[in-house]
N, C-alpha and C positions, 0 to 999 in steps of 0.2 A: 926500381918501380917509380920512385918519386921523380927521377930524372925524365923517364919516359912520359909520365903524366904531365910534367911541366912542359916538355917539348910539344906534346899533342895540344895542350892548352894554347901555347904560343902560336902553333900552326893555325889554330882556329881563330884566335883573337887578332893576329896580325893583319889578315886581309880586311876584317871588319874595321879595324882601326884606320887602315889606309883609306878605306871607302869613306868613313866619317870625316877624316881629314880632308879628303878631296872635296867632299860636299861643303865642308866648312870654308875652305879656301875659295871655292867657286862662288859661294854666297857672299863672302867678304869682298871678292873682286867685283861681283855684280853690284853690290851696294856702293862701293867706292866709285865704280863707273857711273852709276846713276847720280851720285853727288857731283862728279865732275861735269856730267851733262847738264845738270841743273844750273851749275855755276856758269857754264858757257852760254846757256840760253838767257839767263838773267843779265849777263854782261851784254849780250846782243840787244836785249830790250832797252838797256840803259843807253846804248849807242844810238838806237833809233830815236829815243826821247830827246837826246841832245841834238840830233840832226834836225828834228822838227823845228827847234828853236833857232838853230844856226843856219837853217836852210842849206844843209850839206847833203848833196845827192848821193855821195859814195855809199853810205850804209844801206840805203834803200836798194841800190843796184846790186849790192853784195849779199844782203840778208833776205831779200824777198825772192821767192821762186818765180821763174817765168811761168805765167799762167796763174799767178796768185789770185784767189777768189775772195772778195770781200762782201759780206752780207751786213748791211746797215739797215736799209729799208729793203729795196730790191737787191738781189744778188748781182754783182758786177764781176764779169769774168776777165776783164783786162785792167783791173784796178792798179796793178803794179805799174803799167805803162802810164796811166793817168797820174798817179802819185809822183812818179819820177819826172814827168813832164812839168808838173806844177812846181816841184822843188827846184828844178833846173831853171825854170823861167824866173822864179823869185830870186835865186842865187845870182843870175846874170843881171837882174834889175838892181839888186843891192850893190853890185860891183860898180855900177855906173853912178852910184850915189842916190838912186831913187828911193824914196820912202814908200814902203808897201802899204796899200790900203788895208790888207788883212795881215796882221802880225800875230805870231805865236809868242806870247809873253813867257809862258812856262808850259812844260809838258812833263808830267811825272805820273807815278803810279804807286799803289801799295805793293808790298813784297809779293811778286807773282807766285802763285801755286803752280808747281811744275810736276807732272806725273810722266815718267818715262816708261815706254813699252818697247824696248829694243831700239829700233831706228825711228820710232815715232814718239812724239811727246805732245801732251795736251797742257796748255797753259790757261789758267783762269786768272783774270786780272781786272782790276778797276783802274781805268786810265782817267787822268784829269788834264784837260786842255784849257788853259786860260788864254783867251785870244782877244784881240781888239780889232774892230773894224771902224776905221775913220773916227777914232776917239771913244767909241762905245765898247765897253768890256763885257765879256761873257765867260762863265766857267761851264764848259760842257764836259760831262763825264760819260764814260763808256764802260759798261760792264761787258767784258769781252771773253770769248772762248777762242783760243787760237790752236791751230794744228801745225806742228813743226815736224820737219823731216830731216833726218841726218843724210847729208850728201858727202861726196868725197872732199868738198871744200868746207865742211862743217855743217852746223845746224842752220836750216833756212825755214822761214815761215811760208806755209803753203796756202793757208786759208784762215779767215777770221770771221766770226759772227759777233756783232756789236749791238748792244741795247743802249740807246742814247738816253741820257738823263740831262735834259736841257736846262739852261738858266731861265729864270722867270721872265726877265726882260731880254729876249733874244733880239739883237739888233738886225739880224738877217744879213745876208751877203749875196752878191750876184755870182753867177758862174765864173770860175777862174778863166782868164784869157787863154791859158794854155790848153784848155779843154775844147776850144773851138775846132781843133784839128784832130782831137782824140775823143770821139764820142764813146759813151759807155756801151759795152757789149753785154746785152741782157740774156743772151743765149750762149751756152757753152760751145767752145770750138774744139775741145778735147773730151772724148767720152771714155768711159770705162769699157773694158773688154766684155763681150757677151758672157763669157764663162764667169768672170768675177761678179758681174751684175746678177747672174743667176744664183750664185752662191749667197749673195747678200739678200736677195729677195726670198730665197728659201729660208734663210736664217730668220728674217722678220716674220715670215708666214707661220713659223712654228712656235712663236712666243705665246706662252700662256699668261694669265693675269699676274703672275709673279715675275715674269721676265725669264722664265726657264724655257728651254727648248723641249717641246712636248714629245719629240721623238726620242731624245736621249736623256732628258731630265738634267742636262748640263746648263749651267748658268751662262746666258748669252752676254751678260754685263760683266765688265771688269770690276774688281772690288773697288778700284779708284774712281769709278764712274761719277761724273758730276753733271748736274742739270741746271740750266739757267732758265727761269720761267719768264713769262711776258712782263711781270712786274720787276724784272731784273734781280730777283732774289736767287741765291745760289744754294743748292742742296744736293743730296744724293737721291732725291725722289725719282722713282721710275714711272709713277703712274701718269704724270703729265705726258710723257712720250708714249707709253703703252695705250693710253686712251686715244691719242691722236692717230696712232697706227690702226686703230679699229675703225676709224672713219672711212667709209667706202669711197671709191673713186668715181662712182656713178653720180651724175649731176642731177638726178631726179630725187635726191634726198635733201633734207633741210640743210645739212652740212656735207661737204664733199672735199676730197683731197685731189689736188691737181698740180700741174707744173713740176712734175717729178723729174729729178736729174740725179744720176749717179756719176760721181767723179772719182778717178783713180789717181793716187799719188804713190804708186809702188807698194810699200808695206802698209799704206793707209788708204782709206776711202771715205767719201762723204755722200750722204743721201740728203738732197734738198727737196722740200715740197711745201706747198701752201695749203692751209685750211680755209676754204671759202664758205660763206653762208648766204642764204637767200634772205631778203628783208623779212623781218618778223611781221605778224599780222598787224595791219594798221599803219605800217611804216613803209616808206619808199626807198630808204637808204639801208643797205645791208651793213652789218658790223664789219669793221676793218679785217682784211685777211690776216692770218697768222703765218709767219714764215718759220719753218723748222729746218734745222740742220742736225743731222745725226752723224757722228764721227766714229769710224771704225779703225781698229788696228789689228793686223794679222799677228797672232801669237802662235808660233808653230805652224800647224796646218789649218788652224781655225781662225775665224773672224770673231772679234769681241767688240761690243759697243762700249766706247770709252768716254763719250760725252754727247750731250745734246743741248740745243739752245733754241729758244722760241722767242719771237718778238713780233709785235704788231706792225703791219705795213701802214705807215701813216700818210703816204702821199699817193 
């Protein structure tokens, strides 16, 4: 009897033990993979920082996706081409012994916060660019949210939204000579599929005041969600984005939402829009527009909001 009881107990416990072991090893592998991904992305960021100082074009061509989108003031949809052209122009000039009018003296950052969602990563980082223009120095800082995508060649940066913290005595600088032939593209040349845009619009339309989907009561935000406000502060606040999404697109309101763009990066997507306002009573100039970027990652069959960034359009 004791032997039969022990055998039955073993039969019951063994599958459960194997299941627990499988879950444990899968979780451990997932965690170790995320650590490796974080290390690879941080290494890539360090390469880019060194390349800014050395004017080395190779890391920019290798680590920036074709179609990289940069939002500093207005969104620029060909910024990779512009950045590569400027670095290559400077590199060629330096090889001839020419001293550059605009020099990058140092380019560094705090330890980046990296959150990995499968083949998508969100990086939140404060960048510091110490530069000199014809003898005048300036330290410009950028509170930045970056979207990285895993490709067959490794992690690449697909988009970035940057809030500029400028030095008090900004010496200013003219347009770079290399940009004469590469004008900024202010309208996207690649769009998201109709099906994916419909999914994202439906997700946003179901959000309640807490960020839950009203149809399923599922959380639309990833637990690691991060928000950068117009004052460059970083938090997990949802309300700044949720309030912006409530603003209608009709222009007959005091504030309205326009310039909407949905962009696809495979397992990730971005929703860009602006909040515009009419001048207040007694004023002729409206408040500056606010540019929002909302970053999504597909987890399984569902989209989740993983980051959002807002900044004032100053020019």
